[in-house]
N, C-alpha and C positions, 0 to 999 in steps of 0.2 A: 374483206376481213371476215373470218369465221366467227360464229358466236362463241366458240370455245376460246378464241384468242382475246375476246373482249372481257374485261373484268369490271364488274360494277362496284364502284366505291361509294359508300354512303357519304353524303356531303357533311362537312363539319358544321355543328350547331354553335351558335353564339351563346354566351353566358346568359343573356337576357331571355333567349328562347328556352333555356333550361330552368328558368324560375329564380335566378339569382337577383336579389334586391338591387334597385337602381343605383344607390350610392356605391355599392361594391362594383357594379358594372362600370361606372364612370372611373373609379380608381384603377381598375384593371385596364381599361382602354387607355388611360394616361400612361400606363406602363407598357403599352404595346401588346396587350393580351386581349384578343377579341373572340377567338374561337377556342373551343374546349378540345382537349385530348380525348382519346377513346375511353380511358378509365374515368375521366370526369363526366363524359356524356352518359355513361352507364350508371354511375352512382349518384350524381347530383339530384335527380328527381326523387329518389327514395330517401336520401339523407336529408334533403330540405324539408321533407314531410315529417321527419321525426322517427323514421323507421330504423331499426338496427340493421347495419350493413356489414357484410363480410366481403372485402375486396381482395382479389388475388391479381397481382400485376408485377411486371418486371420493374427493377430499379430504374429510375429516370423517366418513368412514364407519366409523372405529374400527380402522384398520390397526395402530395402535401396540400395542394389546392383542392383536391377532391374531398378532403375532410376539413380543410381550413375554412372554405366558404360556408358550408352549412353550419359549422360550429359557431362562427361569428354571427351569421344570420339568425340562428335560433336564439342565441343569447340576447341579441338586440330586441327580440320580441318579448323577452322576459325582463321586465323592468325591475329596478331595484326597489320599487315601491311595494313589492310583494314580499319584503323581508319578514312580514308577520307570518307568512306561510312557512318560511324557514324555521322560525321558532316552533311552530306547530309540528312540522316534520321532524325536527330535532327531538322533540318530546316523544313522538311516536317511535323514533329509532332507538331511543334509550330504553323504552319499554320492550321493544323487540330484541334487545341485546345485540343489535347490529353495531352500535357504538358502545364498546365495552368500557371506555375510559370516561372520566368526568370531563365534559366539555360544556362550554357556555356560549350564549348567543354573541358575546363580545369577542370570541376567538375568531381569527381570520378564517373565512370560509369561501374559497374560490368557487366559481360556478362551472368551470370547465377544466378538464385535466387531459393532458396528452403525455403518454408514456413512451419513451424512446430508449434504445439500448446504449447509446454512446453520447458523450458530451458534445462531440462535433455535430451529430445529427440533431441533438436538442437545440443547439444554437442555430442550425439551419432552419429548423421548423419555426423557432421564435422569430427569425428574420423575416419569414414569410407571413406569419400571423400578426406581427406588430403593426404594419401599415393597415391591414384589414381591420383590426380592432380599434385603431386610432380613428377610423371613420365614425365610429359610434361612441368615441370617448372612453373606451375600455383599455385597461392596462394589462400587460403580459409580463411574465417573469420566468426565468429558468432556474431550476433546482437540480444540482448535481454535485457529486463529491469532488474532492481535490482543491476546493476553494474554501475561504472562510465563510462563516455563517452570517456575518453582519449584513451584507447586502441582501441576502435572501430574507432574513428577519425583517429588514426595513421594507422591502417590497411587499411582503405579506401583510405587515401591519398597515401599510398605506392602502390596502384593499385591492390587490391584484385580482382581476377577474379570471384570467386564463393562466394556468401553471403548466409549463412544459418541463417534465422532470424525468430523471432516471430513478428506477425503483429503490435503489439503496439509500440515497440521501433523502428521498421522500419519506421512507419509513422512519428514518432517524428524526426528521422534523416532526412527524406525527407523534413519536414517542416523547419528544420534548414538549408536546402540546403547543407547537408553534402554529398549527392550523388543524382544521377538521375537514373531512371530505363529505360531511353530511349534506352540504348544499350543492354538490356537484350534479349537474343536470345533463352534461354531455361529456363522455369519456372516450378517448381514442387511444388505441394501441397500434403504434406504427412499428413495422418490422418485428412483428410478434415472433416469427421463427428465429430471428437473431437473438432476441431476448431469451428465448427458451434454450438456445445453444449456449448462452453465457451463464445459465443457471439462475435466471431471474424468475422462473415460473412460480416457485413458492411465494416470494414476496408479491408478485403480481396478483395471485389469488387472494392473499391477505388484504391487499389494497382494494381490490374490487369488492370484497366482502363489506367494506366500510362505506360503499357508495349505495345510494338508494336503488332498489331494483327497478324503479320507474324511470331511471335516467336512460338517455339514449346511448347505446354502445356501438362504436364503429371500430372494426378490427381490420387492419391491412397487413397482409403477409404474402410472401412469395410461395410458401408451402404451408401445409397444415400438419407437419410432423413434429416429433419431439414434444408432444403433449399440448400443442396448440389446439388440437381438436377438442380436448377436454375443457379448455377455457371457453371455446365457442359453445359447447353443449351446456356448460354450467351457468354462464353469465349472459349470453345473447339470447334474446327472446324472438323466435321466428325470424331469423335474419334473412335478408335478401342477399343472395350470393351473386357476385359479379366477378367473373374471371376473364381478364382481357388477354394476358400473356402468361404463359407458363414459365417456370423458373429456368427451364433449359432452352427457351426460345431466344433467338438472336435478332437484333435490330437489323433491318435491311440496309441501313446506311452505315453499318459497322463492318469493316474489313479486317479479317483475322489473318495473321502471318505466323508461321511456325518455323523458327530458325534453329538449326543444329550447329553449335559452335564448339570448337575444341576448348577444353577447360583453361588452357594457357592463354587463349585469345578472348575469353569471355568478357573480361573487364574492358579491354580495348574496344570491343563491339558496343558495349553499353555506353562507354564514353562517347563514341562516335554518334550513336543514336540520340544522345542527350544534348548534342552540340547544335541542334537546330534552333530556329527563332521562335517557333510556336510553343505553346504550353505543353509540358510533358509530365506525366506522373509515373514514377518508377516504384514498383512494389517489390519488397524483399520479404523473406520468411521470418527473420528475427529482428529485434530492436537493435542489437549490436551491428548487424549487417547494414541496417538503414543509416545508423550514425556514421559508420565507417565509409560507406559509399558517398554520403553527402559531403563529408570532409574531403574525400579524394577528388570529387568533381570540383569542389570549390577551389582546391589547391591547383587544379589543372586549368583554371580560368573559366569554369562553367559554374556560376553561382547556383547553389542548390540549398533548399530548406528541407529540414527533416521533420517528420511527424510520426511519433510513436508513443508508447505508453510510459517511457522513462522520463518524459518531459512533464513539467508542471503545467497546470491549466493556462497560466499566463503565457508561457512559452509556446504552447500549442496554438493559442489564439493569435499570438504575434506572428508565428510562422505561416499559419493559414491566411492571415490577413495580408502578409507580404506576397503570397502566391496569388491571392484574388486581385490585389491591386496592380499586379504586373511588375512589382519590384524585382521579382525573381520568377523565372519561367520554368524551373525544374523543381519538383517536389518529390522527395524520397520518403516513402511511407510504408508502414506495415498494414495488415488487414484491419487494424483499428480504424483506418480512414476509408476503407472500401465502401462503407455505408454512410459515412459522415461528410463526404465532400460533394458539394453541389456547386461546382464552378463551371461556368460556361466556357466554350471555345477551347476545350482540351483536345488538342489534335492527335496526341499519341499517348497510349498507355503501354508501358514496357513491363512485362512480368519477368523480372530478373531471375526469380525463382518460381517454378511452377507451383500453383496453389495445391492445398491438400485435398480439396473436395470440389465437386462441380459447382456448388453454391458459391463458394469463394471466387471461382473463376468467373461466374456470371456477374457478381457484384464488382469485382475489379474491372472487368470490361465495361461495366455500366457507367464508369466515370467519364467516358467519352461518348460521342454520338447521342447526346441528350437533347431533348426537346426538338427532335427532327433534324438535328445537325449531323454531319458526317464525322467519322473518326476512324483511326486505325489502332489495332491491338496487336502487339508483338509478344510472342511467348518464346523465351529462350530456353534451350535444353541442351544437355550434354548427352553423350552416348549411353552412359549408365542410367539416364532418366528416360530413355526412349519408351520402355514398356509402360512405365507409370503414366506418362503423358498420353500414350495411345488409349489406355483405358479411360483416362480423364476426359479426353475429347469425345470418346464414344458415349459417355454418360451425358455430356453437355449436348450432344447432337451435332457435332461438327465433324466434317471429313476433310482433314488437312494433310497434305503430304509434306514431311519435313524437308527443308532446303538447307543444304550445307553452305554456310556463308562465312566470310571473313570481313575485315574492316573495309576492304576496297571493293566488295561485291556490289553490283549495280542495285540489287534489291535493298541493301542497306542505304546506299546513297540516295535512292529515290525517296525513302522515308525521312531521311535527314533534311533534304531540301536545301534551302539557303542557310548557311551556317551563320551563327551569331558571332559578334566580335567578342574575343576572350576578354574577361574582366579579372584582373589579378588583385589580390588583397581585399576582396569584397567581404563584408561582415554584415550580419543582421543588425538592425537598430537595437539600441538598448531598451530594456523594458521601462515603461513609464513609472515614475515614482508614485507609489500608492498614496492616496489622499489620507491625511491624518484623521484619526477618529476625533469625536467631540471632546473626549476626555483629554487627549493630547493637545488639542487646540486651546482648551481652557487653561491647561497648565502653561502653555506657551504664552498666552495673552494675559495671564495673571488674573483671570476672572474669579469671582467669588463662588464658593461652593454653598451647599445648603446650610452649613453652620455659620456663614457670614465671613469665613476666612478666605483670604486671597490665595488662589492656587499658585504654586510656584514660589511662595514666600515663606520664610521661617525666621522668627525673632526679628522682624523688621528689615531683613536683608533679602534681596532677590536671590533665589537658589537656581532656577532654570528659566529665567525670563528671556525675553528677546534681547539680543546683544545691543542693537541700536537703542532700544528703549532703556536698557540698563546703563548705557553710556551717558545718555542725556537725562538720567533721573536725578532730581534734586532732593536731597534728604529733608525730611520734615523736622519740626522742632523736637519731637520725641526721639527721632533717630539721632539727631545731633547730641542730645543729652546722653543717650546710651553710649555713643562713641566717646564722649568726654569721660564718662564714668569708667569705661573700659581702659582708657588711656591712663587715668589717675591710678587705677588699681595696678596696672602693669608697672608704672614707675615706682609705686610704693613697694611692690613685691620684689622688684630688682634691687631697690635700695636695701631692703632687709637681707637679701642674699649677700650683698657686698659687705654689710656690717658684721655678719657672722662668719665671714671667711677666715680660716685659720692662718696664723702667722707662719713665718719661714722656719722659726725654731720648732714649732709644734709639728710642722710637716716633716722636718728632718728627723725628729725623735720618732715619729710614726714610721718613717721609712726604716730606721734602725731596728725597731721592733720587728718589722716584717722580715728584714734580712736575717736577724738572729733566728727567727722561727723557721725560715726556709733552710738555714744552715743545719739546724737541729734535725729537721726531717731528712736532709741528704745524708747526715751522719748515721741516723738510724737505718736508712735504706742500705748503706754500705755494710753495716755490721749485722744485717739480718741473716739468720740461718738459711742455708741454701737447700737442705734436704731434711728428711724426717729425723734422721739420727742426730743432726746438729740441733734441731728444734727440741728433741727430747733431752739432750745434754744441757741445753740452755735452760730448759724448764726444771729438771730434777737436780742438776748440779752434781754434788758429791754422792747423792743417793741414787744416781743412775747405775743400773746393773743390767745383766743379760735378760732379766725377767721382763724388762721393758723393750726388748727388741721387737721389731715389727713381726706380725704373725707370719708374713711370707717367709722371713728368714728362719723362723722356728720350724715351719713346715718343710723348708728346704733341707734341713739337717735332721728331720725327725726319723728318717729310716736308719740312722746310725744308732739310735737308742732302742732298748728292749721295749716291746709292747707299743711300737709306734702306731699301729693301726688302732689299738685301744685308746691311745692318747688322743688321736684325732677325733674318734667318735665321742670321747668324753668332753671334748671342747664344744660340742654342738649345744645350742641353746644360749640363753642369756647369761648363765652362771656355770661354775665348774664343779667337779667332784673332788672332794678333799679326801686323800687316802693316807693311810699309815702302812707302808709296805704294800701288802695285798688286801688290806681290809679298808672298807669304805667307812670313813668317819662321818661325813655329812654330804648329802646330795642336794645341791642347790639348783638343779636344772628345772626347766619347765615341765609341766605335765605332758605336753605334746611330745617332748623328747623322750620322756620315760615310756609313754605308750608305744612310740616307734621302736624303742629298744626291746620291749617285751614282744612286739609283733615279729621282729626279726629273729629273736631267740626261739619263738614258737616255730617259725619256718625252718630254722636250722635243725631243731629236734625232729621235725617231720620229714627230714631228708631233702629239703629244698635248699639249694645253695644260694639262691637269690639272684636277681638280675634276669637276663634273657637266657633261655636254655633251649636245647634242641628237642624237637618232637620225634615221633616215631618215623616220620618221613624224612628226617634229616634237616628240616628247616627250623629256624629259630622262632620262638613265639614271644610276643611282648609280655604277656601275662603268664607267669609260671603256674598260676592256679587253674587256668583254663586248659582243657584238653587240646592235644595237638590236632593238626588238620586231619590226620588219619583217624583219630578217635571220634570225630564229629560226623562220621558217615551215617551213623544211625539217626542222628538228629536231622541230617539233610534229607534222608529218605522218609522222614515223617514218623519215625518211631520214638519220638521224644528226645530227651537229652537237652542239657542246658545250652542255651545259645542257639539252638536249631530254629529253623523256620516253621516247623510243624507241618501238618498235612495241608496240601493245596486244595 
C-alpha cells in the first residue's frame, strides 16, 4: 500500500474529553451519544470557555448540540443567586440607553436566547435543549407566531431560563413588555443566512442591540452572504471561526440521482417512488402543489402528510408528529421544511420540482444522510428544465448525467425497493381539543369572582353551568320564594287580561268600522284622477280654462302664435311679463333673467347672433367672444393675445 493511498483520519473525541460537564455526558451516553461530530469537536472547547464562536457547517452536521451543550453548561455555572447583579446591570443598561423602554426587575428576564428562522426549526432546537436543561432544573420555552399568546405568557411568567424564538413574535412580546433581554448572557443565531434571506436581518439587529455587549454570542450559518457578515462585525467580539463543511459540499454517504421524465409520466414516476416502505420526503415548489400531491397520493393508497405555510401551527405540528412517529411514511413539503425537519432514518428525498438556488438544493438534500447515515436524493426534471438544472448542479459542485426513466425503469425500481401495502381511506387524526382557559373553567364550575358573585349564575338561576350539576341542583329557600312570586304575578297578569277582554258585540262593531273605512278607501281609489288634466279639472271645477293647461301643451302649439320665441323667453324666471298689446305694463321677472336679456341684446347689437359660430378656419367655436383658432396664431407664437401661452 502506498503512502498516497492511505488517508489519516483523526480519531473521534468523546464529550468528556472536550470538557463537557459530567451530568451532561451521562445524559448523552444514556441516549447513545458518546463521540462528537467534527463541528462539535472544533467548536466545543472555545464555546465552553465563553468565547464568541462563528461556525460554518452543512445542515445535519450536529450544530444544535454544538451550541446547546455550552449554552446549558455556562448557564449552570451562573446561579440564580446573582440576581442582584441583574438589577445592577439593568440600571447600567438604562443609563446607556440600550434598554429604551421602561422595564423592572420583576419583568421576566431569560438568561439565554436562541434565534431560529422557522417554527419547525425552533421546535427541533427546543426538543434538543429541553432534556439538557432539565438536568440542571432549568426550563425552556418556544416563542413564534401563528399561535396564541397565553402559553408563551405563562412560560415567561413562570421563569423560563432559555427562550427559543423567531424574531417576529419575539419583538412583539418585547413591545408588550412581556419580557426583557437585559439578563441574556448567551445568545445563539442558528441558520443566520436563512434568516437574512427571509428578511429578518433588521429585527435581528434590533434584538441584539438590547442584549448586553458582555454576553456570549454564537452564530452558526452555512454562508456569510446577504448581510450576515455585518452582524458578525457589529455584534461578535473577536470570534473564533470554525468552518467544517462548505455550503456546496456533499456528504459522502449521500447518493444523488438525476432523472429526466416526460411531463405526461412525471406524476406516475413520483407515485412509484413514494410507494416504498421507508420514510420519504417529497419537495414541491408551491404550497398548492404540496397539498394537491399529498391528496393524490392518499387517494391512491399511499398515506401522505403535507407541510407548508398554509397550515396552522397545530396542523403543522400534528402532521410532523405523524411523520416522526411512523404513522405515515411520506411527507410532502415545501422549502419551509427544508431547514426545520430533523427526522432520522429518512431513506429517500425526492425533489419533484428542482429548487431555485444551490442553497435550497443543499438543504433539501440534507434531510437524508444525517448523523452518519446513508440516503438517496432524486431530482426530477423535464426537458425544458434541462439547462436550469445543469447550471444548478454546477453551482452545487455535482457532476451528474441525466438518465431518461419511466415507471418501469430499473433505476426507479431499485430506489423503490419493497413496496408498502396500499392503505385506502386513511386520514390524519383529529386535532386535540384545546384546554379551556381559567376564565372558561370558572364559568363552567360556577366559581365566585372577585366581587363574590358566582360565575355562570344570574338572578339565582344557572346560566351556563355544568349540565349534570344543573340537573341535580336543589333550589334554596330564596330561590323557591322567587319562583313562587313569579308564578303568582303571572297568574294575576293573565287574570287581568281575561277580565278586560272585549265582548262579541264590541268586536263585531269594531270590525264593521274597519270594513266601512276600507270601503271608503277603495271608492276613493277608484274615482281618483288618472292624469294631470283630470286632476286640474277636479281641482278647479268650472273655473278650469286653457290658461291652466300644462306648460308642455302650451309650448307644443306656441309656434302657431305670433311672437312665439318672445313668449318663450318671457316665460323664463319665477314670474311673467304683463303686456298691453306691445307695451310692457309690469315686469315681475328675477334680476338674473333681466341681466341675461340685456346681455343677449348687447350681443345682438354687436353683430353676434349667439350660440356657436364658425371661425376663419371653418370650425365652430364654443365661445363666440374668443378669437377663432386661426386668430390665435400670434398668441401661440409668443406675441401676446388673449388666451395664448406666452413666450416659452
